[in-house]
A tleap script that builds the chain and sets N, CA, C and O, in Angstrom:
source leaprc.protein.ff14SB
mol = sequence {
  NPRO PHE ALA LEU ARG SER MET ALA SER ALA
  ALA PHE GLY VAL ALA THR ALA ALA GLY ALA
  ALA LEU GLY PRO GLY MET ALA ILE VAL LEU
  ASP LEU PHE ASP PHE ASP PHE THR LEU PHE
  GLY THR THR TYR THR PHE ASN GLY MET THR
  GLY PRO GLY TYR PHE MET ALA VAL LEU TRP
  ALA ILE TYR THR VAL THR ILE PHE PHE ALA
  PHE THR GLU PRO ASN ARG VAL GLY LEU THR
  GLU MET LYS GLU ARG GLU LYS LYS GLN ARG
  PHE LYS THR THR SER LEU ALA ALA ARG SER
  ARG CARG
}
set mol.1.N position { 26.787 9.823 11.353 }
set mol.1.CA position { 27.595 9.283 12.444 }
set mol.1.C position { 27.462 7.763 12.547 }
set mol.1.O position { 26.440 7.181 12.185 }
set mol.2.N position { 28.504 7.159 13.040 }
set mol.2.CA position { 28.567 5.709 13.154 }
set mol.2.C position { 27.464 5.176 14.054 }
set mol.2.O position { 26.882 4.131 13.762 }
set mol.3.N position { 27.163 5.883 15.155 }
set mol.3.CA position { 26.140 5.413 16.090 }
set mol.3.C position { 24.776 5.326 15.422 }
set mol.3.O position { 24.016 4.396 15.693 }
set mol.4.N position { 24.455 6.272 14.563 }
set mol.4.CA position { 23.170 6.236 13.872 }
set mol.4.C position { 23.118 5.107 12.852 }
set mol.4.O position { 22.068 4.496 12.653 }
set mol.5.N position { 24.240 4.827 12.208 }
set mol.5.CA position { 24.269 3.725 11.252 }
set mol.5.C position { 24.049 2.400 11.964 }
set mol.5.O position { 23.335 1.534 11.458 }
set mol.6.N position { 24.652 2.237 13.128 }
set mol.6.CA position { 24.470 1.005 13.896 }
set mol.6.C position { 23.018 0.857 14.325 }
set mol.6.O position { 22.453 -0.235 14.259 }
set mol.7.N position { 22.412 1.964 14.768 }
set mol.7.CA position { 21.024 1.931 15.195 }
set mol.7.C position { 20.108 1.614 14.006 }
set mol.7.O position { 19.167 0.832 14.143 }
set mol.8.N position { 20.374 2.208 12.859 }
set mol.8.CA position { 19.564 1.941 11.676 }
set mol.8.C position { 19.715 0.486 11.233 }
set mol.8.O position { 18.735 -0.138 10.828 }
set mol.9.N position { 20.913 -0.052 11.304 }
set mol.9.CA position { 21.138 -1.444 10.942 }
set mol.9.C position { 20.390 -2.381 11.894 }
set mol.9.O position { 19.805 -3.376 11.467 }
set mol.10.N position { 20.416 -2.051 13.178 }
set mol.10.CA position { 19.690 -2.857 14.161 }
set mol.10.C position { 18.187 -2.788 13.912 }
set mol.10.O position { 17.498 -3.804 14.010 }
set mol.11.N position { 17.671 -1.605 13.591 }
set mol.11.CA position { 16.242 -1.453 13.307 }
set mol.11.C position { 15.852 -2.255 12.065 }
set mol.11.O position { 14.784 -2.866 12.033 }
set mol.12.N position { 16.708 -2.257 11.048 }
set mol.12.CA position { 16.449 -3.039 9.847 }
set mol.12.C position { 16.396 -4.527 10.182 }
set mol.12.O position { 15.543 -5.248 9.664 }
set mol.13.N position { 17.291 -4.985 11.036 }
set mol.13.CA position { 17.295 -6.389 11.460 }
set mol.13.C position { 16.026 -6.751 12.224 }
set mol.13.O position { 15.467 -7.832 12.034 }
set mol.14.N position { 15.577 -5.853 13.081 }
set mol.14.CA position { 14.349 -6.093 13.842 }
set mol.14.C position { 13.153 -6.147 12.903 }
set mol.14.O position { 12.293 -7.016 13.048 }
set mol.15.N position { 13.085 -5.227 11.937 }
set mol.15.CA position { 11.971 -5.211 10.991 }
set mol.15.C position { 11.970 -6.474 10.136 }
set mol.15.O position { 10.907 -7.026 9.850 }
set mol.16.N position { 13.137 -6.931 9.731 }
set mol.16.CA position { 13.233 -8.160 8.948 }
set mol.16.C position { 12.744 -9.356 9.753 }
set mol.16.O position { 11.984 -10.180 9.244 }
set mol.17.N position { 13.174 -9.455 11.007 }
set mol.17.CA position { 12.740 -10.562 11.866 }
set mol.17.C position { 11.238 -10.490 12.138 }
set mol.17.O position { 10.560 -11.518 12.157 }
set mol.18.N position { 10.717 -9.282 12.348 }
set mol.18.CA position { 9.282 -9.128 12.593 }
set mol.18.C position { 8.483 -9.544 11.368 }
set mol.18.O position { 7.447 -10.196 11.497 }
set mol.19.N position { 8.952 -9.175 10.180 }
set mol.19.CA position { 8.270 -9.573 8.957 }
set mol.19.C position { 8.298 -11.075 8.758 }
set mol.19.O position { 7.311 -11.669 8.324 }
set mol.20.N position { 9.431 -11.691 9.074 }
set mol.20.CA position { 9.540 -13.147 8.933 }
set mol.20.C position { 8.640 -13.870 9.924 }
set mol.20.O position { 8.145 -14.960 9.639 }
set mol.21.N position { 8.426 -13.262 11.090 }
set mol.21.CA position { 7.585 -13.883 12.110 }
set mol.21.C position { 6.098 -13.604 11.874 }
set mol.21.O position { 5.268 -14.496 12.047 }
set mol.22.N position { 5.762 -12.390 11.487 }
set mol.22.CA position { 4.360 -12.006 11.363 }
set mol.22.C position { 3.759 -12.321 9.998 }
set mol.22.O position { 2.540 -12.447 9.880 }
set mol.23.N position { 4.584 -12.449 8.970 }
set mol.23.CA position { 4.084 -12.713 7.623 }
set mol.23.C position { 3.252 -13.978 7.517 }
set mol.23.O position { 2.126 -13.918 7.023 }
set mol.24.N position { 3.756 -15.109 7.956 }
set mol.24.CA position { 2.945 -16.333 7.899 }
set mol.24.C position { 1.672 -16.236 8.748 }
set mol.24.O position { 0.631 -16.769 8.364 }
set mol.25.N position { 1.749 -15.571 9.878 }
set mol.25.CA position { 0.560 -15.389 10.720 }
set mol.25.C position { -0.496 -14.559 10.016 }
set mol.25.O position { -1.686 -14.860 10.105 }
set mol.26.N position { -0.069 -13.513 9.316 }
set mol.26.CA position { -1.017 -12.683 8.573 }
set mol.26.C position { -1.631 -13.479 7.422 }
set mol.26.O position { -2.806 -13.295 7.107 }
set mol.27.N position { -0.857 -14.353 6.795 }
set mol.27.CA position { -1.389 -15.196 5.725 }
set mol.27.C position { -2.475 -16.127 6.266 }
set mol.27.O position { -3.467 -16.381 5.584 }
set mol.28.N position { -2.297 -16.626 7.465 }
set mol.28.CA position { -3.311 -17.487 8.081 }
set mol.28.C position { -4.590 -16.696 8.340 }
set mol.28.O position { -5.689 -17.189 8.086 }
set mol.29.N position { -4.450 -15.464 8.848 }
set mol.29.CA position { -5.622 -14.615 9.099 }
set mol.29.C position { -6.324 -14.278 7.785 }
set mol.29.O position { -7.552 -14.339 7.711 }
set mol.30.N position { -5.571 -13.929 6.760 }
set mol.30.CA position { -6.170 -13.583 5.470 }
set mol.30.C position { -6.833 -14.790 4.803 }
set mol.30.O position { -7.719 -14.624 3.966 }
set mol.31.N position { -6.414 -15.990 5.165 }
set mol.31.CA position { -7.016 -17.196 4.617 }
set mol.31.C position { -8.458 -17.370 5.092 }
set mol.31.O position { -9.226 -18.120 4.489 }
set mol.32.N position { -8.823 -16.685 6.163 }
set mol.32.CA position { -10.186 -16.773 6.688 }
set mol.32.C position { -11.187 -16.011 5.823 }
set mol.32.O position { -12.391 -16.240 5.938 }
set mol.33.N position { -10.724 -15.123 4.974 }
set mol.33.CA position { -11.607 -14.296 4.143 }
set mol.33.C position { -11.776 -14.935 2.775 }
set mol.33.O position { -10.837 -15.495 2.209 }
set mol.34.N position { -12.987 -14.841 2.260 }
set mol.34.CA position { -13.273 -15.344 0.920 }
set mol.34.C position { -14.461 -14.559 0.368 }
set mol.34.O position { -15.607 -14.825 0.731 }
set mol.35.N position { -14.189 -13.594 -0.508 }
set mol.35.CA position { -15.258 -12.782 -1.086 }
set mol.35.C position { -14.799 -12.222 -2.416 }
set mol.35.O position { -13.610 -12.220 -2.739 }
set mol.36.N position { -15.773 -11.744 -3.183 }
set mol.36.CA position { -15.503 -11.093 -4.461 }
set mol.36.C position { -15.829 -9.614 -4.322 }
set mol.36.O position { -16.741 -9.241 -3.584 }
set mol.37.N position { -15.084 -8.775 -5.029 }
set mol.37.CA position { -15.382 -7.344 -5.034 }
set mol.37.C position { -15.154 -6.814 -6.441 }
set mol.37.O position { -14.350 -7.345 -7.208 }
set mol.38.N position { -15.881 -5.759 -6.755 }
set mol.38.CA position { -15.792 -5.163 -8.086 }
set mol.38.C position { -15.118 -3.809 -7.974 }
set mol.38.O position { -15.482 -2.981 -7.138 }
set mol.39.N position { -14.133 -3.599 -8.829 }
set mol.39.CA position { -13.389 -2.344 -8.845 }
set mol.39.C position { -13.229 -1.922 -10.303 }
set mol.39.O position { -12.629 -2.641 -11.101 }
set mol.40.N position { -13.767 -0.756 -10.644 }
set mol.40.CA position { -13.710 -0.224 -12.008 }
set mol.40.C position { -14.275 -1.205 -13.034 }
set mol.40.O position { -13.732 -1.362 -14.127 }
set mol.41.N position { -15.378 -1.863 -12.660 }
set mol.41.CA position { -16.059 -2.753 -13.591 }
set mol.41.C position { -15.476 -4.146 -13.708 }
set mol.41.O position { -15.987 -4.956 -14.482 }
set mol.42.N position { -14.423 -4.454 -12.963 }
set mol.42.CA position { -13.807 -5.776 -13.007 }
set mol.42.C position { -13.997 -6.450 -11.657 }
set mol.42.O position { -13.794 -5.829 -10.614 }
set mol.43.N position { -14.386 -7.720 -11.675 }
set mol.43.CA position { -14.597 -8.468 -10.436 }
set mol.43.C position { -13.305 -9.168 -10.041 }
set mol.43.O position { -12.673 -9.845 -10.852 }
set mol.44.N position { -12.927 -8.992 -8.790 }
set mol.44.CA position { -11.722 -9.604 -8.233 }
set mol.44.C position { -12.119 -10.534 -7.101 }
set mol.44.O position { -13.120 -10.302 -6.424 }
set mol.45.N position { -11.343 -11.579 -6.895 }
set mol.45.CA position { -11.586 -12.533 -5.820 }
set mol.45.C position { -10.541 -12.336 -4.735 }
set mol.45.O position { -9.341 -12.288 -5.002 }
set mol.46.N position { -11.026 -12.225 -3.511 }
set mol.46.CA position { -10.140 -12.113 -2.353 }
set mol.46.C position { -10.297 -13.408 -1.568 }
set mol.46.O position { -11.367 -13.687 -1.027 }
set mol.47.N position { -9.223 -14.201 -1.508 }
set mol.47.CA position { -9.252 -15.447 -0.742 }
set mol.47.C position { -7.870 -15.695 -0.153 }
set mol.47.O position { -7.032 -14.794 -0.118 }
set mol.48.N position { -7.638 -16.902 0.301 }
set mol.48.CA position { -6.360 -17.219 0.929 }
set mol.48.C position { -5.174 -17.137 -0.017 }
set mol.48.O position { -4.044 -16.938 0.428 }
set mol.49.N position { -5.410 -17.285 -1.303 }
set mol.49.CA position { -4.326 -17.224 -2.274 }
set mol.49.C position { -4.041 -15.800 -2.746 }
set mol.49.O position { -2.885 -15.442 -2.973 }
set mol.50.N position { -5.085 -14.990 -2.895 }
set mol.50.CA position { -4.913 -13.633 -3.421 }
set mol.50.C position { -4.816 -12.581 -2.321 }
set mol.50.O position { -4.285 -11.493 -2.544 }
set mol.51.N position { -5.324 -12.903 -1.140 }
set mol.51.CA position { -5.349 -11.940 -0.036 }
set mol.51.C position { -3.988 -11.367 0.339 }
set mol.51.O position { -3.863 -10.149 0.468 }
set mol.52.N position { -2.962 -12.201 0.518 }
set mol.52.CA position { -1.650 -11.643 0.853 }
set mol.52.C position { -1.114 -10.677 -0.207 }
set mol.52.O position { -0.464 -9.687 0.130 }
set mol.53.N position { -1.382 -10.960 -1.479 }
set mol.53.CA position { -0.942 -10.052 -2.538 }
set mol.53.C position { -1.644 -8.709 -2.470 }
set mol.53.O position { -1.008 -7.661 -2.582 }
set mol.54.N position { -2.975 -8.743 -2.282 }
set mol.54.CA position { -3.731 -7.498 -2.144 }
set mol.54.C position { -3.296 -6.734 -0.899 }
set mol.54.O position { -3.151 -5.512 -0.923 }
set mol.55.N position { -3.094 -7.466 0.177 }
set mol.55.CA position { -2.664 -6.835 1.430 }
set mol.55.C position { -1.325 -6.122 1.251 }
set mol.55.O position { -1.171 -4.979 1.681 }
set mol.56.N position { -0.365 -6.781 0.624 }
set mol.56.CA position { 0.947 -6.165 0.404 }
set mol.56.C position { 0.861 -5.009 -0.581 }
set mol.56.O position { 1.582 -4.021 -0.442 }
set mol.57.N position { -0.017 -5.123 -1.578 }
set mol.57.CA position { -0.179 -4.020 -2.528 }
set mol.57.C position { -0.684 -2.767 -1.815 }
set mol.57.O position { -0.217 -1.662 -2.088 }
set mol.58.N position { -1.637 -2.943 -0.905 }
set mol.58.CA position { -2.145 -1.797 -0.135 }
set mol.58.C position { -1.054 -1.234 0.771 }
set mol.58.O position { -0.892 -0.018 0.864 }
set mol.59.N position { -0.306 -2.112 1.437 }
set mol.59.CA position { 0.777 -1.626 2.313 }
set mol.59.C position { 1.837 -0.865 1.515 }
set mol.59.O position { 2.297 0.187 1.959 }
set mol.60.N position { 2.232 -1.375 0.348 }
set mol.60.CA position { 3.240 -0.689 -0.479 }
set mol.60.C position { 2.711 0.632 -1.013 }
set mol.60.O position { 3.468 1.595 -1.133 }
set mol.61.N position { 1.432 0.694 -1.334 }
set mol.61.CA position { 0.846 1.960 -1.803 }
set mol.61.C position { 0.873 2.998 -0.688 }
set mol.61.O position { 1.212 4.158 -0.924 }
set mol.62.N position { 0.517 2.584 0.526 }
set mol.62.CA position { 0.570 3.500 1.670 }
set mol.62.C position { 2.003 3.958 1.918 }
set mol.62.O position { 2.248 5.139 2.166 }
set mol.63.N position { 2.942 3.030 1.852 }
set mol.63.CA position { 4.354 3.350 2.050 }
set mol.63.C position { 4.849 4.346 0.998 }
set mol.63.O position { 5.542 5.309 1.327 }
set mol.64.N position { 4.492 4.112 -0.259 }
set mol.64.CA position { 4.933 4.983 -1.348 }
set mol.64.C position { 4.400 6.399 -1.179 }
set mol.64.O position { 5.143 7.366 -1.347 }
set mol.65.N position { 3.125 6.526 -0.849 }
set mol.65.CA position { 2.527 7.850 -0.650 }
set mol.65.C position { 3.166 8.537 0.552 }
set mol.65.O position { 3.451 9.734 0.502 }
set mol.66.N position { 3.393 7.796 1.626 }
set mol.66.CA position { 4.025 8.370 2.820 }
set mol.66.C position { 5.425 8.875 2.507 }
set mol.66.O position { 5.774 9.991 2.893 }
set mol.67.N position { 6.231 8.079 1.816 }
set mol.67.CA position { 7.587 8.494 1.468 }
set mol.67.C position { 7.557 9.697 0.535 }
set mol.67.O position { 8.363 10.615 0.683 }
set mol.68.N position { 6.634 9.701 -0.423 }
set mol.68.CA position { 6.541 10.805 -1.378 }
set mol.68.C position { 6.307 12.135 -0.661 }
set mol.68.O position { 6.898 13.149 -1.033 }
set mol.69.N position { 5.458 12.141 0.354 }
set mol.69.CA position { 5.140 13.389 1.038 }
set mol.69.C position { 6.034 13.685 2.239 }
set mol.69.O position { 6.189 14.848 2.612 }
set mol.70.N position { 6.625 12.661 2.853 }
set mol.70.CA position { 7.356 12.879 4.099 }
set mol.70.C position { 8.874 12.918 3.945 }
set mol.70.O position { 9.554 13.469 4.810 }
set mol.71.N position { 9.428 12.350 2.869 }
set mol.71.CA position { 10.874 12.239 2.751 }
set mol.71.C position { 11.501 13.559 2.310 }
set mol.71.O position { 11.029 14.202 1.372 }
set mol.72.N position { 12.544 13.941 2.983 }
set mol.72.CA position { 13.348 15.086 2.566 }
set mol.72.C position { 14.798 14.615 2.482 }
set mol.72.O position { 15.273 13.877 3.345 }
set mol.73.N position { 15.477 15.043 1.455 }
set mol.73.CA position { 16.871 14.665 1.268 }
set mol.73.C position { 17.706 15.320 2.367 }
set mol.73.O position { 17.644 16.538 2.535 }
set mol.74.N position { 18.476 14.548 3.110 }
set mol.74.CA position { 19.304 15.150 4.167 }
set mol.74.C position { 20.475 15.926 3.569 }
set mol.74.O position { 20.937 15.640 2.464 }
set mol.75.N position { 20.936 16.910 4.327 }
set mol.75.CA position { 22.131 17.642 3.917 }
set mol.75.C position { 23.331 16.750 4.149 }
set mol.75.O position { 23.546 16.254 5.255 }
set mol.76.N position { 24.110 16.550 3.103 }
set mol.76.CA position { 25.275 15.689 3.231 }
set mol.76.C position { 26.491 16.549 3.527 }
set mol.76.O position { 26.701 17.592 2.909 }
set mol.77.N position { 27.276 16.097 4.468 }
set mol.77.CA position { 28.464 16.826 4.882 }
set mol.77.C position { 29.479 16.829 3.750 }
set mol.77.O position { 29.821 15.776 3.213 }
set mol.78.N position { 29.956 18.006 3.392 }
set mol.78.CA position { 31.012 18.128 2.402 }
set mol.78.C position { 30.536 18.143 0.959 }
set mol.78.O position { 31.363 18.188 0.049 }
set mol.79.N position { 29.224 18.106 0.718 }
set mol.79.CA position { 28.735 18.058 -0.646 }
set mol.79.C position { 29.047 19.348 -1.395 }
set mol.79.O position { 29.469 19.304 -2.550 }
set mol.80.N position { 28.847 20.495 -0.753 }
set mol.80.CA position { 29.115 21.778 -1.400 }
set mol.80.C position { 30.600 21.909 -1.734 }
set mol.80.O position { 30.965 22.356 -2.822 }
set mol.81.N position { 31.450 21.513 -0.784 }
set mol.81.CA position { 32.892 21.589 -1.023 }
set mol.81.C position { 33.305 20.667 -2.170 }
set mol.81.O position { 34.160 21.028 -2.979 }
set mol.82.N position { 32.702 19.481 -2.242 }
set mol.82.CA position { 33.039 18.548 -3.302 }
set mol.82.C position { 32.626 19.104 -4.668 }
set mol.82.O position { 33.366 18.961 -5.641 }
set mol.83.N position { 31.453 19.736 -4.746 }
set mol.83.CA position { 31.010 20.328 -6.004 }
set mol.83.C position { 31.950 21.447 -6.445 }
set mol.83.O position { 32.264 21.561 -7.630 }
set mol.84.N position { 32.404 22.279 -5.491 }
set mol.84.CA position { 33.334 23.361 -5.828 }
set mol.84.C position { 34.658 22.801 -6.324 }
set mol.84.O position { 35.234 23.322 -7.279 }
set mol.85.N position { 35.148 21.739 -5.680 }
set mol.85.CA position { 36.402 21.112 -6.111 }
set mol.85.C position { 36.278 20.542 -7.515 }
set mol.85.O position { 37.185 20.689 -8.333 }
set mol.86.N position { 35.145 19.886 -7.796 }
set mol.86.CA position { 34.935 19.333 -9.132 }
set mol.86.C position { 34.848 20.434 -10.175 }
set mol.86.O position { 35.347 20.273 -11.289 }
set mol.87.N position { 34.221 21.554 -9.827 }
set mol.87.CA position { 34.109 22.666 -10.756 }
set mol.87.C position { 35.497 23.226 -11.061 }
set mol.87.O position { 35.805 23.517 -12.216 }
set mol.88.N position { 36.335 23.381 -10.034 }
set mol.88.CA position { 37.695 23.871 -10.241 }
set mol.88.C position { 38.499 22.889 -11.083 }
set mol.88.O position { 39.267 23.296 -11.955 }
set mol.89.N position { 38.322 21.596 -10.823 }
set mol.89.CA position { 39.045 20.579 -11.574 }
set mol.89.C position { 38.639 20.612 -13.043 }
set mol.89.O position { 39.492 20.488 -13.922 }
set mol.90.N position { 37.330 20.780 -13.320 }
set mol.90.CA position { 36.873 20.875 -14.708 }
set mol.90.C position { 37.447 22.112 -15.382 }
set mol.90.O position { 37.826 22.067 -16.552 }
set mol.91.N position { 37.511 23.223 -14.639 }
set mol.91.CA position { 38.066 24.447 -15.189 }
set mol.91.C position { 39.530 24.249 -15.542 }
set mol.91.O position { 39.973 24.682 -16.606 }
set mol.92.N position { 40.292 23.594 -14.655 }
set mol.92.CA position { 41.704 23.333 -14.923 }
set mol.92.C position { 41.859 22.434 -16.144 }
set mol.92.O position { 42.708 22.685 -16.999 }
set mol.93.N position { 41.052 21.403 -16.227 }
set mol.93.CA position { 41.127 20.476 -17.350 }
set mol.93.C position { 40.779 21.185 -18.650 }
set mol.93.O position { 41.438 20.980 -19.669 }
set mol.94.N position { 39.748 22.015 -18.617 }
set mol.94.CA position { 39.324 22.744 -19.811 }
set mol.94.C position { 40.394 23.732 -20.249 }
set mol.94.O position { 40.685 23.844 -21.440 }
set mol.95.N position { 40.985 24.452 -19.294 }
set mol.95.CA position { 42.001 25.433 -19.659 }
set mol.95.C position { 43.266 24.752 -20.177 }
set mol.95.O position { 43.924 25.286 -21.070 }
set mol.96.N position { 43.623 23.577 -19.634 }
set mol.96.CA position { 44.787 22.844 -20.138 }
set mol.96.C position { 44.538 22.353 -21.565 }
set mol.96.O position { 45.433 22.395 -22.409 }
set mol.97.N position { 43.336 21.895 -21.822 }
set mol.97.CA position { 43.001 21.434 -23.173 }
set mol.97.C position { 43.035 22.597 -24.159 }
set mol.97.O position { 43.484 22.426 -25.292 }
set mol.98.N position { 42.571 23.773 -23.752 }
set mol.98.CA position { 42.583 24.941 -24.627 }
set mol.98.C position { 44.023 25.371 -24.925 }
set mol.98.O position { 44.333 25.786 -26.041 }
set mol.99.N position { 44.903 25.268 -23.913 }
set mol.99.CA position { 46.308 25.654 -24.126 }
set mol.99.C position { 46.991 24.701 -25.095 }
set mol.99.O position { 47.806 25.132 -25.911 }
set mol.100.N position { 46.671 23.411 -25.018 }
set mol.100.CA position { 47.352 22.453 -25.877 }
set mol.100.C position { 46.927 22.593 -27.335 }
set mol.100.O position { 47.665 22.175 -28.226 }
set mol.101.N position { 45.758 23.171 -27.600 }
set mol.101.CA position { 45.295 23.364 -28.967 }
set mol.101.C position { 46.020 24.538 -29.638 }
set mol.101.O position { 46.080 24.595 -30.866 }
set mol.102.N position { 46.554 25.447 -28.875 }
set mol.102.CA position { 47.192 26.634 -29.449 }
set mol.102.C position { 48.489 26.329 -30.104 }
set mol.102.O position { 49.141 27.230 -30.631 }
savepdb mol mol.pdb
quit
């Protein structure tokens, strides 16, 4: 429905504005940290330059796992009817091609 599309568009705009406003602030907070950590035998540095990248990598990983387990494909209106119409159209096309070969 149109009302849901408008609401989703507005929510996307709000999320974009929030990211533009909070992103630099989070970078300032992450700049306060400076440490090294070892993961799988490799030492990594977390500081003001690498912190935002690590932070976003963790957020995207959480997002990906959440979408993988929580997302379900919605039922689309008219999809079944469209598939039946396409099947009939293919049958007509196939039968016309078979007739022309005779």
